[in-house]
N, C-alpha and C positions, 0 to 999 in steps of 0.2 A: 504493500500500500504506500509506504513512504517512498519507495523507489519510483512508483508510478507518479507521485506528486513531483518528484525531482525531475523526472523525464518531461512531464508536462511543463514545468517551469522553464527548463532548458529549451524545449521546443517553442514555447511562447516567446522567449527572449530572442531566439533565432529568427522566428517569423517577424517579430517587431524590427529587428535589425535589418533584415532583408527589405521590409517595407520602407523603412526610413532611407536606406541607401538607394532603393529604386525610385522613391519619390524625389530625392535630391537630384538624382541623375536625370529623371524625366523633366524636372523643373529647369535644370540647366539646358537641356536640349530644347525645351519649349522656348526659353528666352532667346536662344541662338536662331531658332527657325521662325520666330514671330508667332508661333502657335500659342494657344491659350495654355497657361500653366496648370489649370485645373478645370474640371468639368463643373459648370455652375449647377447649384442645387435646383431641383425641379419643384420644390415646395417652399412654402413660407417657413420662416423660423418658428412661428407659432404652431404650425402643423407638426413640424419636427419635434417640438417640445411635447405636445400632447400625445403623439403616437409613439414616440420612442424614448425620449429623455425622461419625461414624467413617469411613464409606465415602468421603465427600468429602475429609476430611483426609488419609486414607491416599493417595488418588490425587495430591493436591498434594505430600505428602511424597515420594512415589516419584519425582516429576518432578525434585526437587532432586538426585537421584543420577544423572540422565541426563547424558550428555556433551553431547548436542545435542537440543533440542526442536524438532520440525518445526511447520509451519504448522497442520496438522490437530490435532496434539497441543495446541498453544496454544488452539485453539478448544474442545477437550474440557476442558482445564484451566479455561477461563473458566466453563464450565457448573458445574463442581464448586466453584469459588470463589464463584459467585453463590449456590449452594445453602448453602455454609458461612456466608456473610454473613447470609442470610435466617434461617438456623437459630439464630443468636444471639438474635434477637427472639423466635422461637418458644420457645426454651429458657428465656428469662426469664419466660414465662407459666406454667411448670410443666406438670403433666400429670395423668394418672389413676392413677399409681402410689401406693402406700401412703405412701411417704416424700416424695412430690412437694410437698404443701402446706407441709411444714416447710422444705424446701429453698428454695422461693420466698419464704418469709417472712424468710429470712436475708439481711441486706444483702450479705454476701459473694457470694451466688448471682448477684445482679444485676451486681456488679462483675466476676465471672468471665465472665458472659455478654457483658458489654461488652468485656472483654479479648479474648475469642475473636472477637467481631465486628470489633474494630479490627485484629487480626492477619489475619483473613480479608480485610478490606478492603485491607490492604497487599498481600496476595497477589493479589487481583483487579487492583489497579493495576499490579503488576509483570507480571502475565500480559497485560494489555491493552497494555502497553508492550513486551512480549516481552523483558523484562529478567531473564535467568536469575539473575544475581547478587542482584538485589533479591528474587527469588522465594525463593532460598535463605535470605535474612535473614528473610523472612516465614514460611518453614517453621519456623525456630527459634522465632519469636514464637508461632506457633500451638501448637507442641509445649509451650512453657513455659506458655501459658494453660491448655491441657488438663491438664497434669500438676499445676499449682497447684490447680485446681478438684478434680481427682480425689483429691489428698492430703487435702483437707478433707471432701469429700462422698462419695467413693467409694473408700476405701482398700482395701476387700475385693475378692474375685473377682466376676466377673459374676453377676448375679441374674436372676430372672424366667424362667429357662430359655432365654434368648435368647443366642446366641453370634454373634460376628463371622464372617461367611463371606467371605473375600477374593474380590473380583471377582465378586460374585453377579450383576451385571448382564450377565455374559458367558455365563450358562447358557442 
């Protein structure tokens, strides 16, 4: 079991390294060729928040209140943590919403995206190590990152007619 976790961590680190190197290489090629450096998101930031970030974060937060997390639950949480880590990058790109270009232009937007990614990465590590105490600490960091960003960029009620539906993947 412990070996499996080590192998998963090593594989995760290798995949992350390959992705970072590939992204840097693609970015350099794009700059030289005049090609776009990234694919623009096809949704608004708000839709990304409701459908992916909010949902993943809530699943991770809920785990912090459980007395015991089982093996299967750890696997499920890992999926949500990976989604949350990846969402930070996508979030930093903006979206199709009316306010999205202004958000992305603000330096604080990138900082908040990085804060969420860092907190989600801490949650992913805690989950991979099956360390519930570290997961609780990461939960707090995720919540603080989300609340800080929302205080600046989204202090009002939800918009775009989209609302959070808890556990929509169970329908």
